[in-house]
C-alpha positions as CSV (number, residue, x, y, z in Angstrom):
1,M,-5.2,37.0,-46.2
2,S,-7.3,35.0,-49.5
3,G,-6.0,31.3,-50.1
4,E,-4.7,30.7,-46.5
5,T,-6.7,29.2,-43.1
6,T,-6.5,30.0,-39.7
7,T,-6.2,27.1,-37.3
8,R,-7.4,27.5,-33.5
9,V,-5.5,26.4,-30.6
10,R,-7.5,25.4,-27.9
11,T,-6.1,25.6,-24.5
12,L,-6.6,23.7,-21.4
13,P,-7.6,24.9,-18.5
14,R,-4.9,25.1,-15.6
15,S,-6.1,23.2,-13.3
16,R,-7.0,20.3,-16.3
17,Q,-3.2,21.7,-17.2
18,R,-2.1,20.5,-13.9
19,R,-3.4,17.6,-13.6
20,H,-2.8,16.1,-16.6
21,A,1.2,17.2,-16.2
22,A,1.5,15.7,-12.7
23,C,0.1,12.2,-14.7
24,R,2.1,11.8,-17.4
25,G,4.5,8.5,-17.1
26,E,1.6,7.3,-13.9
27,T,1.1,3.8,-14.0
28,G,-1.8,4.1,-12.1
29,C,-3.4,6.9,-13.9
30,R,-7.0,6.5,-15.3
31,T,-7.1,7.2,-18.9
32,T,-10.2,9.3,-20.5
33,R,-10.9,9.7,-24.4
34,R,-11.3,13.1,-25.7
35,D,-12.3,15.0,-28.4
36,T,-11.0,17.8,-30.4
37,T,-12.2,20.6,-31.8
38,D,-13.1,19.3,-35.4
39,G,-14.7,16.2,-33.5
40,T,-12.4,13.6,-34.5
41,R,-11.1,11.3,-31.4
42,I,-7.6,11.6,-30.2
43,R,-5.4,8.4,-30.7
44,P,-4.9,6.2,-27.7
45,D,-1.4,7.3,-27.3
46,A,-1.9,11.1,-27.0
47,Q,-5.3,10.5,-24.6
48,T,-5.4,12.4,-21.6
49,R,-4.5,10.5,-18.4
50,E,-6.1,11.4,-14.7
51,L,-4.7,10.6,-10.6
52,P,-6.4,7.6,-9.8
53,V,-9.6,8.2,-7.8
54,L,-8.2,7.7,-3.8
55,P,-10.4,6.8,-0.9
56,S,-10.8,9.1,1.9
57,G,-11.8,9.8,5.3
58,T,-11.2,6.6,7.2
59,V,-9.0,5.0,5.1
60,T,-7.0,1.0,5.7
61,F,-4.5,0.9,4.6
62,L,-2.1,-2.4,3.3
63,F,2.1,-2.2,3.2
64,T,3.9,-5.2,1.6
65,D,7.6,-5.8,1.6
66,I,10.0,-8.9,0.9
67,E,11.5,-9.6,3.1
68,G,15.4,-9.8,3.2
69,S,15.3,-8.4,-0.5
70,T,19.0,-7.0,-0.5
71,T,20.4,-10.1,0.4
72,R,17.9,-11.7,-2.6
73,W,19.5,-8.7,-5.1
74,E,22.9,-9.7,-4.3
75,Q,21.7,-13.9,-5.1
76,S,20.7,-13.0,-8.4
77,R,19.5,-9.7,-10.1
78,A,18.0,-11.2,-12.7
79,A,15.5,-13.7,-10.8
80,M,15.0,-11.2,-8.3
81,A,13.8,-8.7,-10.5
82,T,11.4,-11.3,-12.2
83,A,10.2,-12.2,-8.7
84,V,9.5,-8.4,-7.4
85,N,7.5,-7.7,-10.7
86,R,5.7,-10.7,-10.1
87,H,4.9,-10.2,-6.5
88,I,3.7,-6.2,-7.6
89,D,1.4,-8.0,-10.7
90,V,-0.1,-10.3,-7.7
91,L,-0.8,-7.3,-5.5
92,R,-2.2,-5.2,-8.5
93,T,-4.4,-7.7,-9.1
94,V,-5.8,-8.7,-6.1
95,V,-5.7,-5.0,-4.5
96,A,-8.1,-3.9,-8.0
97,G,-10.4,-7.2,-7.1
98,N,-11.0,-5.8,-3.8
99,D,-11.8,-2.1,-4.2
100,G,-8.9,-1.2,-3.2
101,V,-6.2,1.0,-4.6
102,V,-2.4,0.7,-5.4
103,F,-0.9,4.3,-4.8
104,K,2.7,4.3,-4.8
105,I,5.2,1.7,-4.9
106,V,8.8,1.7,-3.9
107,G,11.3,-0.7,-5.0
108,D,9.6,-4.2,-4.0
109,A,7.6,-2.3,-1.1
110,V,3.6,-1.6,-2.2
111,Q,1.4,0.8,-0.2
112,A,-2.6,0.2,-1.2
113,A,-5.8,2.2,0.0
114,F,-9.3,0.4,1.0
115,S,-12.2,2.1,2.1
116,T,-13.2,-0.8,4.1
117,A,-11.0,-2.6,6.6
118,S,-12.6,-6.2,5.6
119,N,-12.0,-5.3,1.6
120,A,-8.0,-4.8,2.5
121,V,-7.7,-7.8,5.0
122,A,-9.2,-9.6,1.9
123,A,-7.1,-8.7,-0.5
124,A,-4.0,-9.7,2.0
125,V,-5.5,-13.5,2.8
126,E,-5.9,-13.2,-1.2
127,T,-2.3,-12.0,-1.9
128,Q,-0.1,-14.4,0.3
129,R,-2.8,-17.4,-0.8
130,T,-1.5,-16.4,-4.3
131,L,2.1,-15.9,-3.6
132,S,2.8,-19.5,-1.4
133,H,1.5,-21.2,-4.2
134,E,3.9,-19.9,-6.5
135,R,6.7,-21.0,-8.8
136,W,10.0,-18.4,-8.1
137,P,12.8,-18.2,-10.3
138,E,15.7,-20.5,-8.5
139,G,18.7,-18.9,-7.0
140,I,16.9,-16.9,-4.3
141,G,15.2,-19.7,-2.3
142,P,11.1,-19.0,-1.6
143,V,9.8,-15.5,-1.5
144,R,7.8,-14.6,1.6
145,V,6.3,-11.1,2.0
146,R,5.2,-9.3,5.4
147,M,2.3,-7.3,5.6
148,A,0.8,-4.8,8.1
149,L,-3.1,-3.3,7.5
150,H,-3.7,0.3,10.1
151,T,-6.8,2.4,9.9
152,T,-6.8,6.0,10.0
153,A,-8.4,9.4,8.9
154,V,-6.9,10.5,6.0
155,T,-6.8,13.6,3.3
156,P,-5.5,12.3,-0.2
157,H,-3.4,14.9,-1.8
158,D,-2.0,14.4,-5.7
159,G,-2.4,10.8,-5.6
160,D,-0.2,10.6,-2.8
161,Y,-1.1,10.6,1.5
162,L,0.8,12.4,4.5
163,A,-0.6,11.2,7.6
164,P,1.0,10.7,11.0
165,G,-0.5,7.1,10.7
166,L,1.1,6.1,7.7
167,N,4.8,6.1,9.8
168,R,2.6,4.2,12.2
169,L,1.7,1.4,9.5
170,A,5.5,1.8,8.3
171,R,6.9,0.8,12.0
172,L,4.1,-2.3,12.4
173,L,5.1,-3.3,8.9
174,A,9.0,-3.2,9.8
175,A,8.0,-5.6,13.0
176,A,6.4,-8.8,10.9
177,H,8.4,-11.0,9.4
178,G,7.9,-12.8,6.3
179,G,4.4,-14.7,5.0
180,Q,3.0,-12.7,7.9
181,V,-0.2,-10.3,8.1
182,L,-0.2,-8.2,11.5
183,L,-2.6,-5.3,12.2
184,S,-3.0,-2.5,14.3
185,L,-5.5,-2.5,16.9
186,A,-7.9,-0.1,14.9
187,S,-7.6,-2.1,11.5
188,Q,-8.8,-5.2,13.6
189,E,-11.6,-3.5,15.6
190,L,-13.2,-2.7,12.0
191,A,-12.5,-6.1,10.0
192,R,-13.0,-8.5,12.8
193,D,-16.7,-9.4,12.3
194,A,-16.4,-9.7,8.5
195,L,-13.4,-12.0,8.0
196,P,-12.5,-14.0,5.0
197,P,-13.7,-17.8,5.4
198,G,-11.2,-19.9,7.5
199,T,-9.3,-16.2,8.5
200,S,-8.6,-16.2,12.5
201,L,-6.7,-13.4,14.7
202,R,-4.3,-14.3,17.4
203,D,-4.2,-11.2,20.0
204,L,-0.3,-10.8,20.1
205,G,-0.3,-8.5,22.8
206,E,1.0,-4.4,23.2
207,H,4.3,-3.7,21.6
208,P,6.2,-0.8,21.2
209,L,6.8,0.4,17.9
210,R,10.9,2.0,16.6
211,D,10.3,6.2,17.3
212,L,6.7,6.3,18.6
213,Y,5.8,7.0,21.9
214,R,2.3,4.9,22.4
215,P,3.0,0.9,21.7
216,E,0.7,-0.8,19.7
217,R,-1.7,-3.9,19.9
218,V,-0.7,-6.1,17.7
219,F,-3.1,-9.1,15.5
220,Q,-1.9,-11.8,13.5
221,L,-3.7,-12.9,10.4
222,L,-4.1,-16.6,9.7
223,H,-5.1,-18.4,7.6
224,P,-4.5,-22.6,7.0
225,D,-3.4,-22.0,3.4
226,W,-0.1,-20.1,4.2
227,S,-0.2,-19.6,7.8
228,P,-0.9,-23.2,9.2
229,S,0.3,-22.5,12.7
230,A,0.5,-19.6,15.2
231,D,3.8,-20.6,16.5
232,W,5.8,-17.6,14.9
233,D,8.8,-15.9,16.3
234,P,7.9,-13.2,18.4
235,V,6.7,-10.0,16.8
236,M,9.8,-7.7,15.9
237,S,9.1,-4.6,18.5
238,A,11.1,-2.2,19.3
239,T,13.6,-2.0,22.4
240,T,14.0,1.0,24.9
241,R,16.4,2.6,23.3
242,D,14.5,2.8,19.7
243,R,11.8,4.9,21.4
244,P,12.2,8.3,21.6
245,T,12.4,10.1,25.3
246,P,9.3,12.7,25.5
247,G,10.3,16.4,25.7
248,P,10.2,18.4,29.1
249,T,7.0,18.8,30.1
250,A,5.0,22.3,30.0
251,P,4.4,23.6,33.8
252,A,0.7,23.5,35.2
253,L,-1.0,27.0,34.8
254,L,-2.0,27.9,38.4
255,R,-5.6,29.5,38.6
């Protein structure tokens, strides 16, 4: 019809639509610049954000959380909120500086992934050093963060990981005390020859972990800046009643 103009609407492919929808509200997504069909630039606040690139294959994970966080929330919510935000900010900065990716945050618990065990250990050391010199808000006392590392074979899916090895890491983290960094045997074997200067590993022996059949040989990361002594309380390993009872064994086939 004369005097009217036709506007052409461009539709994204389905795969890019799904990626765009999954990324809404995710702070870890990358922002990419795109052009409109008439050649003009999209404003920064309207740019499409994509999921971060997560390491795949043999991946070393670093899990952290704040010891006694529930009690501290009860003592002072405002002070604890400030402390948690600072804890997360430090981890984001340090993890990125060591070529890792923070892929999940649940309350005060942070989960990060690294392509190499040495980078994960370096991030743990730097984070503990930074947090040990932090001036925390009044009313909640010193904030102590426990950490654990484990290496396993994984493939990311939709910006997250699903693997039995992460259950083992979660149980290893639960066995740690505030300010302590624990490594599984798998992570220790990959990181021991490339430890940061001044860092050492202490073999704590085998420990049963809650709900897991197989015990884990545990190693503690030591550094004079934030872990000047090897005299820590024992690892909070599982008791016999915390371990699952093996199911019935299938009968052997006779030939």
